[in-house]
C-alpha atoms as an extended CHARMM CRD file, in Angstrom:
* protein
*
       304  EXT
         1         1  MET       CA              0.0000000000        0.0000000000        0.0000000000  PROA      1               0.0000000000
         2         2  ASP       CA              2.8300000000        2.3390000000        0.9000000000  PROA      2               0.0000000000
         3         3  THR       CA              4.5580000000        1.5740000000       -2.4100000000  PROA      3               0.0000000000
         4         4  ASP       CA              1.3520000000        2.3650000000       -4.2970000000  PROA      4               0.0000000000
         5         5  ASN       CA              1.0450000000        5.6660000000       -2.4350000000  PROA      5               0.0000000000
         6         6  ARG       CA              4.5990000000        6.6020000000       -3.3500000000  PROA      6               0.0000000000
         7         7  PHE       CA              3.8690000000        5.9270000000       -7.0270000000  PROA      7               0.0000000000
         8         8  VAL       CA              0.6920000000        8.0270000000       -6.8320000000  PROA      8               0.0000000000
         9         9  GLN       CA              2.4850000000       10.8840000000       -5.0780000000  PROA      9               0.0000000000
        10        10  SER       CA              5.3210000000       10.7180000000       -7.5940000000  PROA      10              0.0000000000
        11        11  GLY       CA              2.8250000000       10.9110000000      -10.4540000000  PROA      11              0.0000000000
        12        12  ILE       CA              1.1470000000       13.9480000000       -8.8490000000  PROA      12              0.0000000000
        13        13  VAL       CA              4.4890000000       15.7130000000       -8.4110000000  PROA      13              0.0000000000
        14        14  GLN       CA              5.4710000000       15.0220000000      -12.0200000000  PROA      14              0.0000000000
        15        15  ALA       CA              2.1040000000       16.3130000000      -13.2300000000  PROA      15              0.0000000000
        16        16  ASP       CA              2.5270000000       19.4730000000      -11.1290000000  PROA      16              0.0000000000
        17        17  ILE       CA              6.0260000000       20.0690000000      -12.5040000000  PROA      17              0.0000000000
        18        18  THR       CA              4.8740000000       19.4710000000      -16.0860000000  PROA      18              0.0000000000
        19        19  SER       CA              1.9710000000       21.8830000000      -15.6360000000  PROA      19              0.0000000000
        20        20  ALA       CA              4.2060000000       24.5040000000      -14.0170000000  PROA      20              0.0000000000
        21        21  ILE       CA              6.7520000000       24.3860000000      -16.8460000000  PROA      21              0.0000000000
        22        22  ALA       CA              4.0100000000       24.6120000000      -19.4880000000  PROA      22              0.0000000000
        23        23  THR       CA              2.4820000000       27.6310000000      -17.7110000000  PROA      23              0.0000000000
        24        24  LEU       CA              5.9170000000       29.2140000000      -17.4030000000  PROA      24              0.0000000000
        25        25  ALA       CA              6.5580000000       28.7080000000      -21.1200000000  PROA      25              0.0000000000
        26        26  GLU       CA              3.2280000000       30.2810000000      -22.0690000000  PROA      26              0.0000000000
        27        27  THR       CA              3.8870000000       33.2690000000      -19.8080000000  PROA      27              0.0000000000
        28        28  LEU       CA              7.2860000000       33.9270000000      -21.3480000000  PROA      28              0.0000000000
        29        29  ARG       CA              5.9910000000       33.4530000000      -24.8920000000  PROA      29              0.0000000000
        30        30  GLN       CA              3.5360000000       36.3020000000      -24.3240000000  PROA      30              0.0000000000
        31        31  SER       CA              6.4010000000       38.6780000000      -23.5570000000  PROA      31              0.0000000000
        32        32  THR       CA              8.7710000000       37.3880000000      -26.2490000000  PROA      32              0.0000000000
        33        33  VAL       CA              8.6260000000       38.8930000000      -29.7270000000  PROA      33              0.0000000000
        34        34  GLN       CA             10.2110000000       38.2210000000      -33.0800000000  PROA      34              0.0000000000
        35        35  VAL       CA             12.3660000000       41.0800000000      -34.3550000000  PROA      35              0.0000000000
        36        36  ARG       CA             12.9420000000       41.3640000000      -38.0850000000  PROA      36              0.0000000000
        37        37  THR       CA             14.9530000000       43.7430000000      -40.2290000000  PROA      37              0.0000000000
        38        38  GLN       CA             15.4450000000       43.6830000000      -43.9730000000  PROA      38              0.0000000000
        39        39  ARG       CA             19.1960000000       43.2410000000      -43.7380000000  PROA      39              0.0000000000
        40        40  GLN       CA             19.6160000000       41.0510000000      -40.6540000000  PROA      40              0.0000000000
        41        41  GLY       CA             16.8310000000       38.4930000000      -40.9130000000  PROA      41              0.0000000000
        42        42  ALA       CA             15.0710000000       37.5760000000      -37.6600000000  PROA      42              0.0000000000
        43        43  GLY       CA             15.9620000000       37.4960000000      -33.9880000000  PROA      43              0.0000000000
        44        44  SER       CA             14.1270000000       37.6760000000      -30.6790000000  PROA      44              0.0000000000
        45        45  GLY       CA             13.2070000000       40.4410000000      -28.2790000000  PROA      45              0.0000000000
        46        46  VAL       CA             11.5190000000       41.0390000000      -24.9250000000  PROA      46              0.0000000000
        47        47  ILE       CA              8.6140000000       43.3540000000      -24.1060000000  PROA      47              0.0000000000
        48        48  TRP       CA             10.3520000000       45.0910000000      -21.2290000000  PROA      48              0.0000000000
        49        49  SER       CA              7.6100000000       47.4610000000      -20.1280000000  PROA      49              0.0000000000
        50        50  ALA       CA              3.9330000000       48.1320000000      -20.7570000000  PROA      50              0.0000000000
        51        51  ASP       CA              4.5870000000       51.3790000000      -22.6180000000  PROA      51              0.0000000000
        52        52  GLY       CA              5.9520000000       49.5110000000      -25.6360000000  PROA      52              0.0000000000
        53        53  VAL       CA              9.6710000000       49.2450000000      -24.8660000000  PROA      53              0.0000000000
        54        54  VAL       CA             11.2510000000       46.1650000000      -26.4590000000  PROA      54              0.0000000000
        55        55  ILE       CA             14.8110000000       45.0660000000      -25.6590000000  PROA      55              0.0000000000
        56        56  THR       CA             16.9560000000       43.0760000000      -28.0690000000  PROA      56              0.0000000000
        57        57  ASN       CA             20.5980000000       42.7730000000      -29.1350000000  PROA      57              0.0000000000
        58        58  ASP       CA             22.4260000000       45.4150000000      -31.1320000000  PROA      58              0.0000000000
        59        59  HSD       CA             23.5810000000       42.7580000000      -33.5950000000  PROA      59              0.0000000000
        60        60  VAL       CA             19.9300000000       41.8880000000      -34.2930000000  PROA      60              0.0000000000
        61        61  VAL       CA             19.0220000000       45.4450000000      -35.3710000000  PROA      61              0.0000000000
        62        62  LYS       CA             21.6020000000       47.2870000000      -37.4650000000  PROA      62              0.0000000000
        63        63  GLY       CA             19.3860000000       50.0740000000      -38.7700000000  PROA      63              0.0000000000
        64        64  ASN       CA             17.1390000000       52.5980000000      -37.0260000000  PROA      64              0.0000000000
        65        65  SER       CA             13.9390000000       50.5930000000      -37.3670000000  PROA      65              0.0000000000
        66        66  ALA       CA             12.6040000000       47.0490000000      -37.2320000000  PROA      66              0.0000000000
        67        67  THR       CA              9.4210000000       45.0200000000      -37.3810000000  PROA      67              0.0000000000
        68        68  VAL       CA              8.1920000000       43.4090000000      -34.1730000000  PROA      68              0.0000000000
        69        69  GLU       CA              5.7860000000       40.4590000000      -34.2460000000  PROA      69              0.0000000000
        70        70  LEU       CA              3.9000000000       39.7420000000      -31.0320000000  PROA      70              0.0000000000
        71        71  ALA       CA              2.9590000000       36.2970000000      -29.7640000000  PROA      71              0.0000000000
        72        72  ASP       CA             -0.5800000000       36.6780000000      -31.1550000000  PROA      72              0.0000000000
        73        73  GLY       CA              0.7740000000       37.3670000000      -34.6490000000  PROA      73              0.0000000000
        74        74  GLN       CA              0.2240000000       41.1240000000      -34.5460000000  PROA      74              0.0000000000
        75        75  THR       CA              2.9560000000       42.9920000000      -36.4320000000  PROA      75              0.0000000000
        76        76  LEU       CA              4.1500000000       46.4300000000      -35.3120000000  PROA      76              0.0000000000
        77        77  LYS       CA              6.6850000000       48.9120000000      -36.6110000000  PROA      77              0.0000000000
        78        78  ALA       CA              9.4390000000       49.7530000000      -34.1220000000  PROA      78              0.0000000000
        79        79  THR       CA             12.0470000000       52.4930000000      -33.9610000000  PROA      79              0.0000000000
        80        80  VAL       CA             15.3980000000       52.4560000000      -32.1510000000  PROA      80              0.0000000000
        81        81  THR       CA             15.3630000000       54.7690000000      -29.1230000000  PROA      81              0.0000000000
        82        82  ALA       CA             18.6930000000       53.7750000000      -27.5560000000  PROA      82              0.0000000000
        83        83  ARG       CA             21.7080000000       51.7330000000      -28.5690000000  PROA      83              0.0000000000
        84        84  ASN       CA             24.8950000000       50.5610000000      -26.8810000000  PROA      84              0.0000000000
        85        85  ARG       CA             27.1730000000       48.5850000000      -29.1790000000  PROA      85              0.0000000000
        86        86  GLN       CA             29.6510000000       47.6900000000      -26.4350000000  PROA      86              0.0000000000
        87        87  ARG       CA             26.9150000000       46.0560000000      -24.3990000000  PROA      87              0.0000000000
        88        88  ASP       CA             25.1830000000       44.6910000000      -27.5400000000  PROA      88              0.0000000000
        89        89  LEU       CA             21.8520000000       46.2170000000      -26.5270000000  PROA      89              0.0000000000
        90        90  VAL       CA             19.1230000000       48.0730000000      -28.4020000000  PROA      90              0.0000000000
        91        91  ALA       CA             15.8830000000       49.5410000000      -27.0740000000  PROA      91              0.0000000000
        92        92  LEU       CA             12.9770000000       49.6170000000      -29.5220000000  PROA      92              0.0000000000
        93        93  LYS       CA              9.7020000000       51.5030000000      -29.1460000000  PROA      93              0.0000000000
        94        94  VAL       CA              6.4540000000       50.3350000000      -30.6830000000  PROA      94              0.0000000000
        95        95  ALA       CA              3.5070000000       52.6830000000      -31.0510000000  PROA      95              0.0000000000
        96        96  ALA       CA              0.6980000000       50.5690000000      -29.6380000000  PROA      96              0.0000000000
        97        97  THR       CA             -2.0060000000       51.0630000000      -27.0440000000  PROA      97              0.0000000000
        98        98  GLY       CA             -3.1230000000       48.2700000000      -24.7540000000  PROA      98              0.0000000000
        99        99  LEU       CA             -0.0130000000       46.2200000000      -25.5000000000  PROA      99              0.0000000000
       100       100  PHE       CA             -0.3630000000       44.4700000000      -22.1460000000  PROA      100             0.0000000000
       101       101  ALA       CA             -4.1570000000       44.2760000000      -22.2900000000  PROA      101             0.0000000000
       102       102  GLY       CA             -6.1720000000       41.0760000000      -21.9740000000  PROA      102             0.0000000000
       103       103  THR       CA             -4.2450000000       37.8430000000      -21.5110000000  PROA      103             0.0000000000
       104       104  LEU       CA             -0.8930000000       39.5590000000      -21.5240000000  PROA      104             0.0000000000
       105       105  ALA       CA             -1.8830000000       41.7250000000      -18.5730000000  PROA      105             0.0000000000
       106       106  LYS       CA             -2.5910000000       38.5980000000      -16.5220000000  PROA      106             0.0000000000
       107       107  LEU       CA              0.7080000000       37.0250000000      -17.5790000000  PROA      107             0.0000000000
       108       108  SER       CA              2.8630000000       40.1170000000      -17.1550000000  PROA      108             0.0000000000
       109       109  VAL       CA              6.4690000000       39.0240000000      -16.7170000000  PROA      109             0.0000000000
       110       110  GLY       CA              8.5410000000       40.5870000000      -13.9780000000  PROA      110             0.0000000000
       111       111  ILE       CA             12.2000000000       41.5940000000      -14.0610000000  PROA      111             0.0000000000
       112       112  ALA       CA             14.3680000000       39.9050000000      -11.4230000000  PROA      112             0.0000000000
       113       113  ASP       CA             17.5140000000       41.2920000000       -9.8150000000  PROA      113             0.0000000000
       114       114  SER       CA             20.3100000000       39.4750000000      -11.6420000000  PROA      114             0.0000000000
       115       115  THR       CA             22.8770000000       40.4570000000       -8.9970000000  PROA      115             0.0000000000
       116       116  LYS       CA             21.3430000000       37.8560000000       -6.6660000000  PROA      116             0.0000000000
       117       117  LEU       CA             21.6650000000       34.8470000000       -8.9740000000  PROA      117             0.0000000000
       118       118  ARG       CA             23.3930000000       31.6800000000       -7.7890000000  PROA      118             0.0000000000
       119       119  VAL       CA             25.2450000000       29.0020000000       -9.6980000000  PROA      119             0.0000000000
       120       120  GLY       CA             23.0190000000       25.9600000000      -10.2150000000  PROA      120             0.0000000000
       121       121  GLU       CA             19.7010000000       27.8300000000      -10.4540000000  PROA      121             0.0000000000
       122       122  LEU       CA             17.2630000000       26.4960000000      -13.0340000000  PROA      122             0.0000000000
       123       123  VAL       CA             16.8340000000       28.8080000000      -16.0270000000  PROA      123             0.0000000000
       124       124  VAL       CA             14.6980000000       28.7750000000      -19.1560000000  PROA      124             0.0000000000
       125       125  ALA       CA             15.0560000000       30.5790000000      -22.4760000000  PROA      125             0.0000000000
       126       126  ILE       CA             12.4090000000       31.4740000000      -25.0320000000  PROA      126             0.0000000000
       127       127  GLY       CA             13.2160000000       32.5480000000      -28.5730000000  PROA      127             0.0000000000
       128       128  ASN       CA             12.8200000000       31.9470000000      -32.2670000000  PROA      128             0.0000000000
       129       129  PRO       CA             15.7160000000       29.6450000000      -33.2390000000  PROA      129             0.0000000000
       130       130  TRP       CA             15.8720000000       28.6930000000      -36.9120000000  PROA      130             0.0000000000
       131       131  GLY       CA             12.5190000000       30.4170000000      -37.4100000000  PROA      131             0.0000000000
       132       132  VAL       CA             10.6770000000       28.2300000000      -34.8650000000  PROA      132             0.0000000000
       133       133  THR       CA              8.4830000000       30.6750000000      -32.9320000000  PROA      133             0.0000000000
       134       134  GLY       CA              8.3820000000       30.5390000000      -29.1430000000  PROA      134             0.0000000000
       135       135  ALA       CA             10.7510000000       27.5910000000      -28.6680000000  PROA      135             0.0000000000
       136       136  LEU       CA             11.7070000000       26.8180000000      -25.0520000000  PROA      136             0.0000000000
       137       137  THR       CA             14.9160000000       25.3280000000      -23.6960000000  PROA      137             0.0000000000
       138       138  THR       CA             16.0340000000       24.7430000000      -20.1010000000  PROA      138             0.0000000000
       139       139  GLY       CA             19.3340000000       24.5750000000      -18.2330000000  PROA      139             0.0000000000
       140       140  ILE       CA             21.1740000000       25.8100000000      -15.1560000000  PROA      140             0.0000000000
       141       141  ILE       CA             23.3700000000       28.7720000000      -14.3680000000  PROA      141             0.0000000000
       142       142  HSD       CA             26.9870000000       27.8140000000      -14.8850000000  PROA      142             0.0000000000
       143       143  SER       CA             28.6250000000       31.0860000000      -13.8350000000  PROA      143             0.0000000000
       144       144  VAL       CA             27.6370000000       34.6470000000      -12.9470000000  PROA      144             0.0000000000
       145       145  LYS       CA             31.1500000000       36.0530000000      -12.6460000000  PROA      145             0.0000000000
       146       146  PRO       CA             32.5480000000       38.4110000000      -15.2890000000  PROA      146             0.0000000000
       147       147  GLN       CA             33.8700000000       36.3930000000      -18.2340000000  PROA      147             0.0000000000
       148       148  THR       CA             35.8830000000       39.3960000000      -19.3780000000  PROA      148             0.0000000000
       149       149  ALA       CA             36.8770000000       42.4150000000      -17.3870000000  PROA      149             0.0000000000
       150       150  SER       CA             34.9090000000       44.6520000000      -19.7380000000  PROA      150             0.0000000000
       151       151  HSD       CA             31.5380000000       42.9280000000      -19.4700000000  PROA      151             0.0000000000
       152       152  ASN       CA             29.3810000000       41.0640000000      -16.9720000000  PROA      152             0.0000000000
       153       153  TRP       CA             27.7670000000       37.8830000000      -18.2510000000  PROA      153             0.0000000000
       154       154  ILE       CA             25.3900000000       35.2170000000      -17.0540000000  PROA      154             0.0000000000
       155       155  GLN       CA             26.7360000000       31.9440000000      -18.3970000000  PROA      155             0.0000000000
       156       156  ALA       CA             24.2780000000       29.0470000000      -18.5510000000  PROA      156             0.0000000000
       157       157  ASP       CA             24.4140000000       25.4060000000      -19.5790000000  PROA      157             0.0000000000
       158       158  ILE       CA             21.5420000000       25.8680000000      -21.9780000000  PROA      158             0.0000000000
       159       159  GLN       CA             21.0530000000       25.0020000000      -25.6260000000  PROA      159             0.0000000000
       160       160  LEU       CA             20.6450000000       28.0870000000      -27.8090000000  PROA      160             0.0000000000
       161       161  ALA       CA             20.7030000000       28.5470000000      -31.5680000000  PROA      161             0.0000000000
       162       162  PRO       CA             20.6650000000       31.4230000000      -34.0880000000  PROA      162             0.0000000000
       163       163  GLY       CA             17.3870000000       33.2790000000      -33.5730000000  PROA      163             0.0000000000
       164       164  ASN       CA             17.5500000000       33.1080000000      -29.7690000000  PROA      164             0.0000000000
       165       165  SER       CA             19.5930000000       36.3240000000      -29.6810000000  PROA      165             0.0000000000
       166       166  GLY       CA             17.7130000000       39.1070000000      -27.9160000000  PROA      166             0.0000000000
       167       167  GLY       CA             15.2530000000       36.7500000000      -26.2280000000  PROA      167             0.0000000000
       168       168  PRO       CA             14.7140000000       36.3240000000      -22.4890000000  PROA      168             0.0000000000
       169       169  LEU       CA             16.6010000000       34.1690000000      -20.0220000000  PROA      169             0.0000000000
       170       170  ALA       CA             14.3030000000       33.6290000000      -17.0400000000  PROA      170             0.0000000000
       171       171  ASN       CA             14.3850000000       31.9820000000      -13.6390000000  PROA      171             0.0000000000
       172       172  ALA       CA             12.0420000000       29.2410000000      -12.4250000000  PROA      172             0.0000000000
       173       173  GLN       CA              9.5130000000       31.8730000000      -11.2990000000  PROA      173             0.0000000000
       174       174  GLY       CA              9.2490000000       33.2080000000      -14.8370000000  PROA      174             0.0000000000
       175       175  GLN       CA             11.0960000000       36.4510000000      -14.0400000000  PROA      175             0.0000000000
       176       176  ILE       CA             13.5180000000       37.7370000000      -16.6380000000  PROA      176             0.0000000000
       177       177  ILE       CA             17.1300000000       37.6800000000      -15.4600000000  PROA      177             0.0000000000
       178       178  GLY       CA             18.9340000000       38.3880000000      -18.7350000000  PROA      178             0.0000000000
       179       179  ILE       CA             18.9560000000       38.8270000000      -22.5030000000  PROA      179             0.0000000000
       180       180  ASN       CA             20.4000000000       35.8830000000      -24.4560000000  PROA      180             0.0000000000
       181       181  THR       CA             23.2250000000       37.1410000000      -26.6570000000  PROA      181             0.0000000000
       182       182  MET       CA             25.6540000000       34.4950000000      -27.8700000000  PROA      182             0.0000000000
       183       183  ILE       CA             26.8510000000       30.9080000000      -27.6990000000  PROA      183             0.0000000000
       184       184  VAL       CA             30.4170000000       30.1150000000      -26.6560000000  PROA      184             0.0000000000
       185       185  GLN       CA             31.6510000000       26.5120000000      -26.5640000000  PROA      185             0.0000000000
       186       186  GLY       CA             28.1130000000       25.2090000000      -26.2390000000  PROA      186             0.0000000000
       187       187  ARG       CA             27.0840000000       27.5150000000      -23.4010000000  PROA      187             0.0000000000
       188       188  GLY       CA             24.6860000000       30.4280000000      -23.5720000000  PROA      188             0.0000000000
       189       189  PHE       CA             25.8180000000       33.9080000000      -22.5730000000  PROA      189             0.0000000000
       190       190  ALA       CA             23.2140000000       36.4490000000      -21.4460000000  PROA      190             0.0000000000
       191       191  ILE       CA             23.3880000000       40.1350000000      -20.5330000000  PROA      191             0.0000000000
       192       192  PRO       CA             22.1870000000       40.4430000000      -16.9140000000  PROA      192             0.0000000000
       193       193  SER       CA             18.9030000000       42.2570000000      -16.2830000000  PROA      193             0.0000000000
       194       194  HSD       CA             20.5600000000       44.8330000000      -14.0230000000  PROA      194             0.0000000000
       195       195  VAL       CA             22.8530000000       45.7930000000      -16.9200000000  PROA      195             0.0000000000
       196       196  VAL       CA             19.7720000000       46.2110000000      -19.1350000000  PROA      196             0.0000000000
       197       197  GLN       CA             18.1090000000       48.4160000000      -16.5290000000  PROA      197             0.0000000000
       198       198  GLN       CA             21.2370000000       50.5230000000      -16.3280000000  PROA      198             0.0000000000
       199       199  PHE       CA             21.2980000000       50.8050000000      -20.1180000000  PROA      199             0.0000000000
       200       200  LEU       CA             17.6790000000       51.9790000000      -20.1540000000  PROA      200             0.0000000000
       201       201  SER       CA             18.3290000000       54.6030000000      -17.4990000000  PROA      201             0.0000000000
       202       202  GLN       CA             21.1920000000       55.9880000000      -19.5840000000  PROA      202             0.0000000000
       203       203  GLY       CA             19.7010000000       55.4420000000      -23.0350000000  PROA      203             0.0000000000
       204       204  SER       CA             22.2060000000       56.5490000000      -25.6360000000  PROA      204             0.0000000000
       205       205  ASP       CA             23.6150000000       59.0360000000      -23.1510000000  PROA      205             0.0000000000
       206       206  GLU       CA             26.7140000000       56.9690000000      -22.3690000000  PROA      206             0.0000000000
       207       207  PRO       CA             29.4530000000       58.2890000000      -20.0830000000  PROA      207             0.0000000000
       208       208  PHE       CA             32.4020000000       59.4490000000      -22.1490000000  PROA      208             0.0000000000
       209       209  LEU       CA             36.0570000000       60.0040000000      -21.2080000000  PROA      209             0.0000000000
       210       210  GLY       CA             37.5500000000       60.8790000000      -24.5890000000  PROA      210             0.0000000000
       211       211  ILE       CA             40.8660000000       59.0260000000      -24.7100000000  PROA      211             0.0000000000
       212       212  THR       CA             42.6750000000       56.5280000000      -26.8910000000  PROA      212             0.0000000000
       213       213  ALA       CA             45.0310000000       54.3080000000      -24.9120000000  PROA      213             0.0000000000
       214       214  GLN       CA             47.1090000000       51.1890000000      -25.1250000000  PROA      214             0.0000000000
       215       215  PRO       CA             48.1590000000       48.8350000000      -22.3200000000  PROA      215             0.0000000000
       216       216  VAL       CA             51.7490000000       49.1040000000      -21.0830000000  PROA      216             0.0000000000
       217       217  GLY       CA             53.8220000000       47.7390000000      -18.2380000000  PROA      217             0.0000000000
       218       218  VAL       CA             55.1960000000       50.3110000000      -15.7920000000  PROA      218             0.0000000000
       219       219  GLN       CA             57.3490000000       50.1470000000      -12.6590000000  PROA      219             0.0000000000
       220       220  VAL       CA             55.4990000000       51.3330000000       -9.5640000000  PROA      220             0.0000000000
       221       221  ARG       CA             57.0110000000       50.8710000000       -6.1180000000  PROA      221             0.0000000000
       222       222  ARG       CA             59.6050000000       48.4870000000       -7.5620000000  PROA      222             0.0000000000
       223       223  ARG       CA             57.0410000000       46.1890000000       -9.1010000000  PROA      223             0.0000000000
       224       224  LEU       CA             55.5310000000       45.8430000000      -12.5530000000  PROA      224             0.0000000000
       225       225  ALA       CA             52.0420000000       47.2850000000      -12.8670000000  PROA      225             0.0000000000
       226       226  ILE       CA             49.4930000000       47.5640000000      -15.6730000000  PROA      226             0.0000000000
       227       227  GLY       CA             48.9480000000       51.0210000000      -17.1180000000  PROA      227             0.0000000000
       228       228  LEU       CA             47.0970000000       52.6930000000      -19.9930000000  PROA      228             0.0000000000
       229       229  LEU       CA             49.3270000000       54.9250000000      -22.1170000000  PROA      229             0.0000000000
       230       230  LEU       CA             47.3440000000       57.8370000000      -23.5860000000  PROA      230             0.0000000000
       231       231  THR       CA             48.0270000000       58.1080000000      -27.3180000000  PROA      231             0.0000000000
       232       232  ALA       CA             45.2330000000       60.5640000000      -28.1820000000  PROA      232             0.0000000000
       233       233  ILE       CA             42.8500000000       62.8710000000      -26.3110000000  PROA      233             0.0000000000
       234       234  GLU       CA             39.7040000000       64.2510000000      -27.8810000000  PROA      234             0.0000000000
       235       235  PRO       CA             39.4740000000       68.0660000000      -27.7070000000  PROA      235             0.0000000000
       236       236  GLN       CA             36.9260000000       69.3940000000      -25.2010000000  PROA      236             0.0000000000
       237       237  SER       CA             36.3970000000       65.8980000000      -23.8050000000  PROA      237             0.0000000000
       238       238  PRO       CA             36.3120000000       65.2520000000      -20.0300000000  PROA      238             0.0000000000
       239       239  ALA       CA             39.9200000000       63.9950000000      -20.2320000000  PROA      239             0.0000000000
       240       240  ASP       CA             41.0160000000       67.1750000000      -22.0350000000  PROA      240             0.0000000000
       241       241  ARG       CA             39.2040000000       69.4950000000      -19.6170000000  PROA      241             0.0000000000
       242       242  ALA       CA             40.7170000000       67.6360000000      -16.6370000000  PROA      242             0.0000000000
       243       243  GLY       CA             44.2380000000       68.2820000000      -17.9670000000  PROA      243             0.0000000000
       244       244  LEU       CA             45.2480000000       64.7930000000      -19.0380000000  PROA      244             0.0000000000
       245       245  GLN       CA             48.0480000000       64.7880000000      -21.6000000000  PROA      245             0.0000000000
       246       246  ILE       CA             49.2480000000       62.5030000000      -24.3710000000  PROA      246             0.0000000000
       247       247  GLY       CA             52.0030000000       60.3760000000      -22.8570000000  PROA      247             0.0000000000
       248       248  ASP       CA             50.3140000000       60.1250000000      -19.4550000000  PROA      248             0.0000000000
       249       249  VAL       CA             49.8660000000       56.6060000000      -18.1050000000  PROA      249             0.0000000000
       250       250  ILE       CA             46.6880000000       55.8740000000      -16.1520000000  PROA      250             0.0000000000
       251       251  LEU       CA             47.5530000000       53.3980000000      -13.3900000000  PROA      251             0.0000000000
       252       252  GLY       CA             44.2000000000       53.0010000000      -11.6670000000  PROA      252             0.0000000000
       253       253  VAL       CA             41.1060000000       54.6360000000      -10.2280000000  PROA      253             0.0000000000
       254       254  ARG       CA             40.3110000000       55.9120000000       -6.7370000000  PROA      254             0.0000000000
       255       255  GLY       CA             43.6190000000       54.8060000000       -5.2760000000  PROA      255             0.0000000000
       256       256  SER       CA             43.5060000000       51.2480000000       -6.6290000000  PROA      256             0.0000000000
       257       257  PHE       CA             45.8150000000       49.9810000000       -9.3720000000  PROA      257             0.0000000000
       258       258  PHE       CA             44.4720000000       48.1730000000      -12.4230000000  PROA      258             0.0000000000
       259       259  GLN       CA             44.5710000000       44.3780000000      -12.3110000000  PROA      259             0.0000000000
       260       260  SER       CA             43.5530000000       44.1090000000      -15.9800000000  PROA      260             0.0000000000
       261       261  PRO       CA             43.9030000000       46.4290000000      -19.0140000000  PROA      261             0.0000000000
       262       262  HSD       CA             40.0980000000       46.2280000000      -19.4540000000  PROA      262             0.0000000000
       263       263  GLU       CA             39.1490000000       47.5530000000      -16.0190000000  PROA      263             0.0000000000
       264       264  LEU       CA             38.7200000000       51.1700000000      -17.1210000000  PROA      264             0.0000000000
       265       265  VAL       CA             36.3220000000       50.1010000000      -19.9090000000  PROA      265             0.0000000000
       266       266  HSD       CA             34.3440000000       48.0410000000      -17.4050000000  PROA      266             0.0000000000
       267       267  LEU       CA             34.2240000000       50.9960000000      -14.9920000000  PROA      267             0.0000000000
       268       268  LEU       CA             32.9710000000       53.3800000000      -17.6870000000  PROA      268             0.0000000000
       269       269  GLU       CA             30.2620000000       50.9090000000      -18.7310000000  PROA      269             0.0000000000
       270       270  ASN       CA             29.0000000000       50.8830000000      -15.1520000000  PROA      270             0.0000000000
       271       271  SER       CA             29.2000000000       54.6410000000      -14.6010000000  PROA      271             0.0000000000
       272       272  ASN       CA             26.7190000000       57.4080000000      -15.3050000000  PROA      272             0.0000000000
       273       273  VAL       CA             26.9890000000       60.7760000000      -16.9710000000  PROA      273             0.0000000000
       274       274  GLY       CA             28.0420000000       63.2620000000      -14.2820000000  PROA      274             0.0000000000
       275       275  ASP       CA             30.0340000000       60.7610000000      -12.2060000000  PROA      275             0.0000000000
       276       276  GLY       CA             33.4700000000       61.8060000000      -11.0110000000  PROA      276             0.0000000000
       277       277  LEU       CA             36.5770000000       59.6310000000      -11.3070000000  PROA      277             0.0000000000
       278       278  SER       CA             39.8720000000       60.1470000000       -9.4940000000  PROA      278             0.0000000000
       279       279  LEU       CA             42.4790000000       58.7400000000      -11.8610000000  PROA      279             0.0000000000
       280       280  GLU       CA             45.9050000000       57.6580000000      -10.6570000000  PROA      280             0.0000000000
       281       281  VAL       CA             48.3030000000       58.9340000000      -13.3340000000  PROA      281             0.0000000000
       282       282  MET       CA             52.0300000000       58.6440000000      -14.0290000000  PROA      282             0.0000000000
       283       283  ARG       CA             53.5200000000       61.6780000000      -15.7980000000  PROA      283             0.0000000000
       284       284  ASN       CA             57.2680000000       62.0840000000      -16.3310000000  PROA      284             0.0000000000
       285       285  ASN       CA             57.9430000000       59.4610000000      -13.6160000000  PROA      285             0.0000000000
       286       286  GLN       CA             55.8190000000       61.4200000000      -11.1550000000  PROA      286             0.0000000000
       287       287  ARG       CA             52.5370000000       60.1160000000       -9.7410000000  PROA      287             0.0000000000
       288       288  LEU       CA             49.5630000000       62.4430000000       -9.5070000000  PROA      288             0.0000000000
       289       289  THR       CA             45.7870000000       62.3020000000       -9.1290000000  PROA      289             0.0000000000
       290       290  VAL       CA             43.5610000000       63.7610000000      -11.8420000000  PROA      290             0.0000000000
       291       291  ASP       CA             39.8570000000       64.2720000000      -11.1540000000  PROA      291             0.0000000000
       292       292  VAL       CA             37.5900000000       63.8000000000      -14.1660000000  PROA      292             0.0000000000
       293       293  VAL       CA             33.8490000000       64.3940000000      -14.4890000000  PROA      293             0.0000000000
       294       294  LEU       CA             32.2640000000       62.1280000000      -17.1080000000  PROA      294             0.0000000000
       295       295  CYS       CA             29.8990000000       63.6610000000      -19.6170000000  PROA      295             0.0000000000
       296       296  SER       CA             27.8600000000       62.4840000000      -22.5850000000  PROA      296             0.0000000000
       297       297  LYS       CA             29.5320000000       62.1880000000      -25.9580000000  PROA      297             0.0000000000
       298       298  THR       CA             26.8110000000       64.4750000000      -27.3120000000  PROA      298             0.0000000000
       299       299  PHE       CA             27.6550000000       67.1560000000      -24.7250000000  PROA      299             0.0000000000
       300       300  GLN       CA             28.4260000000       70.5360000000      -26.2420000000  PROA      300             0.0000000000
       301       301  PRO       CA             30.4160000000       72.8830000000      -23.9910000000  PROA      301             0.0000000000
       302       302  GLN       CA             28.8290000000       76.3360000000      -23.6710000000  PROA      302             0.0000000000
       303       303  ALA       CA             30.5840000000       79.6400000000      -23.3100000000  PROA      303             0.0000000000
       304       304  ALA       CA             30.3250000000       81.2270000000      -19.8790000000  PROA      304             0.0000000000
């Protein structure tokens, strides 16, 4: 009798899990769109907010417009409102009222805090691989540490294919934790949701320093350190206005030395327009601190 009960309970649990996954898939499908451009073919995207903001990858949309197809087959014209090529992100805007009305309102997908992810968590991805609409695949989080010093990634043991780019990576609760972007050695790489939120808050107004630099090795306190040798400085840029000079070597930021030549890029990607940076600089074998205030690349200095 006990054995029979265990079989019954096991069958109930399996049915519950199957039902939960099917419901999760349907929820995510409602917020996943197909993004098409004339030159790039098709990719995926995510309805990020009820006012018609759609997030996808920069490599999916190369022009200033795209066509977005919703889960119900409705086709909408979309325009690019923000782009960040370094982060491989594009924000699209569709002119539609009641986008989250009806069924979609009941299945509204939330955005989770990707900074709290743990290795081993179950994840699911929805996209349009090889033209198959709304395909689902599952896996686990393999790593949430930076894979390069210039970019944060969620790395998952999950099967993705061309057409998944720009689609959602979600947790077991159906909350979006990232945007699927590429496949490396069989693993999926996704841009974390907190990076997407940061991108949206900045739009195309990216913090700008205005330098060209190359990594060099320098002697600091009798040891070899990593530095960035300035080979060009853009006129009227934050670097120029702060007094940085060609030939200066940036050693670090806020009193800490660089551990990688990509750290400054990573820092700029995670900064905002108006932030101040205290750069540790070597000039003519003398160390000094240069304070820089980041501005937008579109900033135009005004006469006093």
